[in-house]
N, C-alpha and C positions, 0 to 999 in steps of 0.2 A: 574544836579539835585541837589536839596537841601537836607539837612539832614532830615532823618526820625525822627519825634517826637515820643518819647516813653512816654507811660502812666505810671506814677508811678516813683519810684526811684530804682536804681539798687542795692545799698547797698553792692557792691562787692560780690554778690552771683550769682550763676547760675540761670537760669530762673525757673527751677523746684523747687529748694530750696526756691527761693524768692516767688513763687506762694504759696507754702505750708506755708511759714511764714505768708504771708498776710492772708491766709484763717484761720490759727490758731488765729491770732490777732483779726480778725473780729469776729470769733465765740466766743472768750473769751469776747470781748467788749460787744457784744449783750447779752451774758449770764449774765455776772456780772455787766454790765452797767458802769464799769470803769476799766481801766487797767493802770499799771505803766510801761512805756517803754522809750526808747530813743526818742528824738525829731524827728530824721530822720525817724524812723520806724512809729511813730505816724502820721507824716505828709503824709507819703506814703500810709497809710491804711485808713485814715479818709474818703476819697472820696468813697472808696469801701463800707465802713460801711454805709455811707449816702445813697448810691444806694440801699443797701439791705432794708433799712427802706422805701425808696420810692417804691420799689417792693412790700413790705408789704402793703403799702397804696393802691396800685393798686388792689391787691387781685387776685383771680382766679388761675386756675391750671397752666397756662404757667408761670406766675410770680413766683409761688411757686417752680416750677421746676428750673427756672433760679436762684432763691435764694439758692436752695439746691445744685447747682453746685459750690457755693462758701462756704456756711455754712456747716461744717462737721456734726453737730448734728441735727437730725430731731426735737428734743424738742426745741432747740434754734430757729429753723426756725418757728416752731409753735408759739413760743413766739413773734417773729417779726410780724407775720401775725395777731395774736389775740390781744396781749397786747400793743406792741409798735405802731402798726398802728393806734389803737384808740387813744393812748396818743398824737400822733403827727398829728392827722387828720386835725387840723386847721392850722398847721405850714407848711409853704411853703419850708422849707429847714433849714439848720443850726442846725442839730440835735446833733452835737458833739461840745465839748469844749476842748481846750488844757490848762492845768494849769501847769506852770513851777514849778519844784521842786528843781532846783539847779543841781549841778554836781554830778555824781556818784563817790564814794570814790576811787575805784580802778583805773579807767582810765580817769576820768574827763569828761566823756560823758555827755552832757546835758540831764537831765531826765525830763519827763513830765508825767502828769496824763491825759490820754485821757478818757473823760467821756461823757455820754449822758446827755443833758440838761433836766431839769425837766419840 
């Protein structure tokens, strides 16, 4: 048997901690429309954020429930379905952008700004 492919990045964290981290980052990104984080975390979470926007474009109760299983805040979920879904209605994907910011002072980790495109 071949190796099982994992979705996302492990980031040296347990599965529960990693899931909570991903949910927090997605919720903050969709709320503030940009976040500053490490490159590895941003690359690991941007696919999940794009899926939430795609669910918002689908609309309906089942899609809203699936989005709320990831997004912590109901107000942010409402923003995805009302505001962001209409903003990206004509766009077929690629809702996020990574802007490199250089290295973090303390440990030299590559930092990026993950943002929603306008």
